[in-house]
N, C-alpha and C positions, 0 to 999 in steps of 0.2 A: 504494500500499499504506499503511495506516495505521501510525503508530508503535506499537511493542509494547515494553513493559518487562517483562522476563522475569527471574524469580528463577532460580538455577542449576537448581533441580529441575524447572523447567518448560520448559527449553530442548529442542528436538527433537534428539535425539541418535541418530536412526534410521540415519544414515550412519556415525557413530562413527568417523570417518576416522582419528583418531589410534590407534585400537586394531586397525584392520584389519591383516591380514597384508600385509607389504610388504617389498621388497628395499632400501628406503631405510635408510641408516644412521642418519640424524637425523631427530627429529620436526620440528625447526626450525633454519633457518639464518637469522641476522639479518645483513643487509647494512648495513654501518655499525655493527657490533656493539660497538665500543669507545667510541662517543660517549655523550653524556649521556642519551640516549634508548635507545639499543640495549643498552648494558652492563647497566643495572639490569633491563631487561625479560628479557635473557638469564639473568641470575642468578636471578630469581624463577621463571622457567619451568623452569629446571634443578632449583630447589628443590622444585618440585611433582612432580618425577619425569620430566620430559621429557628427552630427548637433544637438546642444543643446540649448535650451532656459531656461533661469533661470527666473521664475516668482516670483516676490516679490513685496510688497507694500512699502518697506522701500526705499524711494527715495534717501536718503543720502548714504546708503550702494550701491544703484544702481550706482550712480555717481562715487563712489570710484572704484567699480569693473569695470566699463566701462573705467575708466582711467588707469587700470592695477594695482590698488592698493587693497590690502586685507583689509577688515573692522575689522579683528581680526587676532591673531597669528595663522598660519597654516605653519609649516616648510615645505620648498621645493615647495610650491604652486605658489608663485609670478612669477618666470620665466615661468612656465607653463601657467599661466593666461595670460601673456602678448603674448605668442606664440599663444595661441588658439584665442585670440581676433584678432590678426593680420591676421591669416589665415582664419578667419570668421567662425570657427566652433563653437564659443560661442557667444550668444547674451543675452541681458537682457531685459525683458519685465516687465511691471506693469499692463497691461490690460489682464483680464481673457480670453479674446477671443483667445489668443495664444494657449490655451489648445487644441482647435480644430484642431490645425495645426500640431500635432505630432502623430507619430506612437505609442510611449509609454509615459505614463504619470506617473511620480514618486512623490509620496505625502511624503513630508519631514517636515511636520508641527509638532510643538511641542504639546504634549498631555497634556492638562491642568489638574491640580488637585485642589481641594478645600482646605479650611483652616484646614481640618482634614486629609489631605493627602489622600483623596478618589479620584479616577479618575472621571473627569467630561466627561464621555463618550458622553453624549448628545451634549455638545458643539462641540466635534470633529465630531460627525455625522452631525451636522448642517452645519459644513464648508463643508463636502463632499457634502451635499445637494445643497450648493451654487454653486458648480462646475458642477452639474449634467447636466445642459443644454448645457454644452461645451463638454460632453463626449459622446462617441458612442461605439457600440458594437465591431467595428473593431479595436479599441485601446486596447493595453495592459495597465491595471492600476496596478501599483505596490505601495503598502503601505510600506514604509520605516520606518515610525515612530514607536516608542515603543507603543504597544497597550495594553489595558486590555484584557485578555482571552476572546474569543468569539466575539470581536469587528469586525473582518473581516466578519463574517457571518451577523452582523448587517449592515455593510457597503453594502454588496451585496443586502440586503433587502431595504436599503435606496435608492440605485440606481434603484431598481425596479426588481422584480423577473419575470416580463414579458418579459425581454431580457436576452440574453446570454452574460453576461459581462465576459470579460477576466480579472479576479481579482486575483492578487498574493500578497503574503506577504513575504517580503525579509528583515528581520530586519538588521539594521546596527550594527556593533560590534567594531567600530574604537575607538581608544584612542584620545581624543580631542588634536588638535595641530599637530598630526601625521598621519591624515587621508590619505593624498595623498600617503604616503609611504605604509600605511597598506592596502589600497584598492587594490594595486598591489600584496600583499603578503598573506592576510588572506583569508581562504576558506569563500565562501559566502553561507549563508542559503537561500534556495529557496523553497517556497511552493505555491500552487495555489488552487483556488476553483475548477478549471477544469484542465484537462491534458494539453489542449492548453495553458492556461495561465502559467502553470508550465514550460512547454517546452520553450515558448518564453521568460519568465523571466531567465531561465537558459542560454539561448542563449545570452541574453543581458549581464548578469554578466560574462559570460565566456570571454567576451571582455577584462575584467580586471583581474579576478582572476585565479590562477593556478588550482583552485579546486572548484567545485559547489557541495554543499551537499543538496540533495533533501530530504525533510522531510514531513510528513503530516502537514497540516496547524495548527492544534492545537498544535502540538510539537513546531512548529516554534514561535508561540506566547509565549509559556512558556520558550523556550531557551533564549530569550533576557532578560526576568525577572529573571530567574535563574542565568544567567551570572552576572548581576549587583548585585543581592542579595548576591551571593556567594563572590564576592569582598568585599562588604560591611561588610559581617560577618567576613571575614578574617581581616579587619582593626579593627573590634570590638574586636576580639580575642586579637590582639597584644595591643590595647588600654587598655583592661582589665588587661593584664599582666603588663603594665606599671604602672597602678594605684596600684596593689598589691605591685609591687616592691617598688614604692615610699613610700608606707605606711610601708614597711619593711626596709626602708633606704638602698635600693639596686639600684645601677646604672643599669637601665633596658637595656640601649644601650650596655653596656659592657657585661651584662648578655647574651643578644640576640646573640652577636658576638660569644661569648664562646659556646653558645648552638647550633648554626647553622654551625660553621666552620667545614668543612669536614664531615658533617652529612646530606646526601642528602635528607632525609625524612623531614627535617625542612627548606630545601633551600628556600621555598616560604614564610616563615614568614617575613612580612614586618616590617619596623620600625613603632614605634607608631607616631601618629600625626593625624591632622584633616582629617576626611573622609567626603568630602562634594561635592558640585557640583550639577548640575540639573538633575542627573540620579540616582545615587546610592541609596539614601534615598527614592526618589519617587518611583522608581521601586520595591524596597523592600516592601514599604507600599502598593503599588498597589497589589503585591502578597498577603500580609496579608488581604487585603480588599477581594480579590477573594476567599481566604480560610477561610472566615467567621471569621476572627481574630484569626485563630487557628495556625498561623505561629509564634509561641511563640519565636523561636530563632530570627526571624526578628525583632520583637518588642524589644526583649533584646538587639539586636545589635543597634537599634535606640537609646535606652536609654544610652547605653555606649558611642557611638560616638558623640550624641548630648550633652551628659553630660560632655564631656571632657573640654570644656571651663570653666564650673563651678568648675570642680575638680582643674584646674590650679589656678584659682582664690583663692579657699579655701586653697590650699597649700601655696600660697603666703601670705596669712592672718596669717597662722599658724606660719610662720617663721618671717615675717616682721610687724605683727600687723596691725593696722588700715592703709588702703591704701589711706586715705583722703589726697588729694594734692600731692601724690607721682607721680612723673613723670615717666610714663610707656610708652614704645614704642613697636608697633607691626610691625615686618618685614614681609611684604608680605600679601596682601589682596585678591589676586586671589584664586580661590579654589584649585589650583594645581600648581605645579612648572613650571615656564618658559612659562606660557600662561597668557592671559590678562582678562580672563573671571572670574567675581566676583560672578556669580549667586550662592546663597546659601552658600557662603563662611562662614565658622565658625570663621574667624577673626573678622568679623563684630559682631557676637554674643559675642565673647570674649571682644570686645571693649565696647559693651553696658553694659556687666556685670561689668567691671572694672569702668566705668563712674558711674554706680549705687552705687558703693562702694566709690565714691568720687575721684577717680584718675583722673589725668590730662593725657589723653591719645593722642598720637600721631601715625599717620599711615604713612607707605610708601609702594611703590610697584614698581617694575622694569618695569612692563608692563601696568597694569591698570593705567588709568590717572584720576586724581581728583585734582581740584585746592586746596583742603584742605590738600593734602599729602605733606610731606616734603622729602628731599632726604635721603637716608640710612645713608650718613655721618652725616647730621644734627641730625637725630633721635639717633644714637648710642652715639653721643657726648652731646646730651641734656638729655637723659633719664637715670635715675638710675636703672630702671628694663627694660630689653629688651627680648621680647618674640618672638620666630620665629613662625609666623603664616603659612608660607609656604616656602620651601626651594629653592627659586630661586638660581640658580647656582652662581649668582654674589655675593651672601652673603658669599661665601666661602673665598673670599679675604678680607672681612671686618676686620678692626683692631678694637677690642672691648676694651674700657678703662678698666684698671684693677679693678677699684673700682665698675663697673657695675655688677648688678645680671643678670645673663643670664638663661633663660628657653628655652632650645633648644632640643626638643624631637627628631628633625630630625638629630642632630649631624652634622650640616653643618658649624657651626661657629668655628674658630680656637680658642682654649682656651689659653689665655695667663696666665703667672704666676699671681697669685693673684686673679683670677676669681673664 
């Protein structure tokens, strides 16, 4: 089947499964409904008038959400959350039996990997197997999680090939923290094991997105992995450029600005900095595993990005000698700016390397909470070396003491005379 890009008004709604009379209580149940993917999706589906249940075992998060509070930073979501709780379109459940009461079931579970960054497909399939008794052929089942190629076929077999399951794969492509905004703006990738599953998934996502892109299922599985690998490789390129410039005693940030200004072909070259989080490295390595470790550029990107903390420490040692007992502070412990998610943050790797070299290391963050963190003001006044781990916007107004050594790949700190 050729790819088809459909505007909302051109989607085949002949089945119109969301509007059909049904004894189902909910239009949608989201498994993993309180996570970074499931919760924003549930909120916006409820916003457009669907009856949504968020299924999750995390009772602490459940209580927060039922009280109208977000368990993590998601810009623009809280007013909508309160609205859809008040009008009854959004509910939170912890009992798997609620799965049976929905027309569509969206699976937003994290995809685990082992210590070698290989996908633990069997664990994911076992999770699907656990829900099987609550699923039926009349339901639309959508996999939203990032999956290893060919996983959807294995899911179909796990459910049982004796039945005609309506299984679709519709990968998420949002930027964490801005999902509510992007779900209404980004095209949605839709694929299905059957034409009926594909059409119904397209109908569902047309409620949100201005455009639905229909693709074969295998393409959809690769699209998500390729997208994250491409971003990860872009960061590796700029980080490699930074390292080369540093060894050549050239200010890379100044070079990058001169290089890109007015030159459209380089407009997408990002700043150097930590490339981390729960998706980019993991999905790049999943792709490498699928390609029998022939994805050499992906492996190179991993070595560069994961090696940046070591590079920074070695550069400090070249200039300042032994780091033993030096007071060093890291500004920002989340994996990206202006969010609170610390998963796979390279700031922690940097801290471990510094401590291994005997440094007295302090942490701070504007969003992530930890009783061991200190305030940003305390950190910059206490530490002789200050490293920007992530460029939270609040750091742009910090006053840095003139005698402090600053390592700021992001260029967010204001440089005073004498720095």
